[in-house]
C-alpha positions in Angstrom: 15.2 -55.1 21.9 12.2 -55.4 24.4 10.0 -52.2 25.1 8.1 -52.8 28.5 5.2 -49.8 28.8 3.5 -49.2 32.4 0.4 -47.6 32.7 0.1 -44.9 35.7 -1.6 -45.8 39.0 -5.0 -44.9 39.9 -5.3 -40.8 39.6 -7.9 -38.6 41.8 -9.5 -37.0 38.6 -11.9 -35.4 41.5 -12.2 -34.1 45.0 -14.5 -32.8 47.0 -17.1 -32.8 44.0 -15.1 -31.0 41.3 -12.4 -31.8 38.5 -8.7 -32.0 39.3 -6.5 -31.6 36.1 -3.1 -33.0 35.9 -4.3 -34.8 38.7 -1.9 -36.8 41.3 -2.4 -40.0 42.7 -5.1 -42.1 45.1 -4.2 -43.4 48.2 -4.4 -46.5 46.7 -3.0 -44.9 43.4 0.6 -44.4 45.9 0.3 -48.1 47.0 0.1 -49.2 43.7 2.8 -47.9 42.6 4.9 -49.0 45.5 4.2 -52.3 44.5 5.6 -51.6 41.1 8.7 -50.2 42.7 8.9 -53.7 44.1 8.1 -55.8 41.0 10.6 -53.5 39.3 13.2 -54.9 41.9 14.2 -57.7 39.6 14.3 -56.1 36.4 17.1 -54.3 34.5 16.3 -51.4 32.1 18.6 -49.6 29.9 16.6 -47.2 29.3 13.6 -45.1 32.1 11.3 -42.5 30.4 8.8 -40.8 31.6 5.4 -38.9 30.7 5.5 -35.5 32.0 2.6 -35.5 34.0 1.7 -35.6 37.4 0.4 -39.0 37.7 3.3 -40.3 35.6 6.1 -38.8 37.7 4.3 -40.3 41.0 4.2 -43.7 39.5 7.5 -43.9 38.4 9.0 -42.5 41.3 9.1 -45.9 43.3 10.5 -47.8 40.2 13.4 -45.3 40.1 14.2 -45.3 43.7 14.2 -49.3 43.2 16.8 -48.5 40.4 18.5 -45.5 41.7 18.0 -44.0 38.4 17.0 -40.0 37.8 13.5 -39.0 36.4 14.1 -38.9 32.9 10.8 -37.2 31.2 9.7 -37.9 27.4 7.3 -35.6 26.5 5.7 -37.4 23.4 4.6 -39.5 26.1 1.9 -37.1 27.5 -1.9 -38.4 27.4 -4.4 -36.3 25.3 -5.3 -33.1 26.5 -8.1 -32.8 27.7 -10.3 -29.6 28.1 -9.9 -27.5 31.0 -12.2 -28.7 33.8 -9.8 -27.9 36.8 -12.2 -26.4 39.7 -15.8 -27.3 37.9 -18.4 -29.5 38.6 -17.4 -33.4 38.6 -20.6 -33.7 36.5 -19.6 -31.0 33.8 -16.6 -33.7 32.7 -18.6 -37.1 33.1 -21.1 -35.3 31.2 -19.1 -34.4 28.3 -17.2 -38.2 28.6 -20.9 -39.5 28.0 -21.6 -37.8 25.5 -18.2 -38.7 23.8 -19.5 -42.5 23.9 -22.3 -41.7 22.3 -21.0 -40.3 19.2 -21.2 -42.4 15.8 -17.5 -44.1 14.9 -16.1 -41.3 12.5 -17.6 -38.4 14.9 -15.3 -39.4 17.6 -12.1 -38.3 16.0 -13.0 -34.5 16.4 -12.9 -35.4 20.5 -14.2 -33.4 23.5 -15.1 -29.8 22.9 -12.2 -27.4 24.0 -9.8 -30.8 24.2 -7.5 -32.3 21.5 -8.6 -33.8 19.1 -8.1 -37.7 18.6 -6.9 -37.4 15.4 -4.1 -35.3 16.3 -3.2 -37.0 19.3 -3.1 -40.6 17.1 -0.9 -38.2 14.7 1.5 -37.0 18.0 1.7 -40.0 19.4 2.7 -41.6 16.0 5.2 -39.2 15.2 6.8 -39.3 18.5 7.1 -43.3 18.5 8.7 -43.1 15.6 11.1 -40.8 16.5 11.9 -42.6 19.7 12.4 -45.5 17.5 14.5 -44.2 15.2 16.9 -42.8 17.8 17.0 -46.6 19.0 18.3 -47.6 15.4 14.4 -48.8 13.9 12.7 -47.3 10.8 9.6 -48.5 8.9 10.4 -50.0 5.5 8.2 -48.6 2.6 6.4 -51.7 2.6 2.6 -52.7 2.9 3.4 -55.0 6.3 4.4 -53.6 9.5 8.4 -54.4 8.8 11.2 -52.9 9.9 14.8 -52.4 9.3 17.5 -51.6 11.6 20.6 -49.1 11.2 23.9 -49.3 12.8 22.3 -47.0 16.1 20.3 -50.7 16.7 21.1 -52.2 20.2 19.3 -56.1 19.8 19.6 -56.7 23.8 18.4 -52.8 24.9 15.6 -53.2 27.2 13.7 -49.8 27.7 10.6 -49.1 30.0 7.9 -46.1 29.3 5.6 -45.0 32.6 2.7 -43.4 30.7 -0.9 -43.7 30.0 -3.6 -45.8 28.5 -4.3 -43.7 25.5 -0.2 -43.4 24.5 0.4 -46.7 25.4 -2.3 -48.4 23.4 -1.5 -46.0 20.5 2.3 -46.9 20.6 1.6 -50.6 20.5 -0.8 -50.1 17.9 1.7 -48.3 15.9 4.5 -50.8 16.4 2.2 -53.6 15.6 0.8 -52.1 12.9 -2.6 -52.2 13.4 -4.6 -49.1 12.2 -5.4 -46.5 14.7 -9.1 -45.9 15.8 -10.6 -42.8 18.1 -11.4 -45.3 20.8 -8.2 -46.6 21.6 -8.6 -46.6 25.5 -11.4 -49.0 25.1 -9.8 -51.3 22.4 -6.7 -52.6 24.6 -8.2 -52.8 28.2 -5.6 -51.3 30.5 -5.5 -51.4 34.1 -4.0 -48.8 36.4 0.1 -49.5 37.2 -0.6 -52.7 34.9 2.9 -54.1 32.8 2.5 -54.3 28.8 5.5 -55.6 26.9 6.2 -54.8 23.1 9.5 -57.4 21.3 11.0 -57.3 18.1 11.2 -60.6 16.5 13.5 -61.3 13.4 12.2 -62.1 9.6 14.1 -62.5 6.7 13.7 -59.3 5.4 13.8 -57.1 8.6 12.1 -57.2 11.9 8.8 -56.8 13.3 7.3 -56.1 16.6 5.3 -58.9 19.1 2.8 -58.5 21.9 4.5 -60.7 24.3 2.1 -58.9 27.1 -0.6 -56.8 27.4 -2.2 -55.1 30.8 -0.4 -57.8 33.2 -1.7 -56.6 36.7 -0.1 -59.9 38.3 2.2 -57.6 40.8 -0.7 -56.1 41.7 -3.1 -57.9 45.1 -6.6 -58.4 43.7 -7.7 -55.6 45.3 -5.5 -53.1 44.2 -6.5 -53.9 40.2 -8.2 -50.7 39.0 -8.8 -49.6 35.8 
């Protein structure tokens, strides 16, 4: 089984000096998304699942059009829920993120005031990823190492595409690799807009485990379209 994780294209977080919640893509973001549509024409996927937010759905649209597939929303892929900043001056959000990055490491679990805590977000994605894998026949063994076992539902050659976010993709990757979470997953794995990461299974003597074969691959994007 191989799981491909695409991050959404560049979003328009602000317009005319004010913040936008659940933003659409920028003009450049739409071009990035079209490049993903061209990239995917050479691929085959058994499942394509998309986060419920606008920026991921707009990113997924050219992919789904290229493969003539329907939009299927996967709710657990939603990014961390920010405070409600819509219509407020952009400086308010910028200052909140600056203050967040200056916190002591352990204090960052609480997240930004008024938003979802990082600890709850990490738990939400870990639970979602576990259920997602279990439904496809992959269950974590009760051992210290990141070893998984397969059930009758497992399909060895299955190809799955997830269109989501830097946070959800990072935590999902770390979950599959068995890495302990941190409250700065966005900074631990640098994942560009409209980039492609790939996690795949390999077999052990007592089960299976995951390997990261690509991280933030942007080869389908011209250099002037690569953003973070």
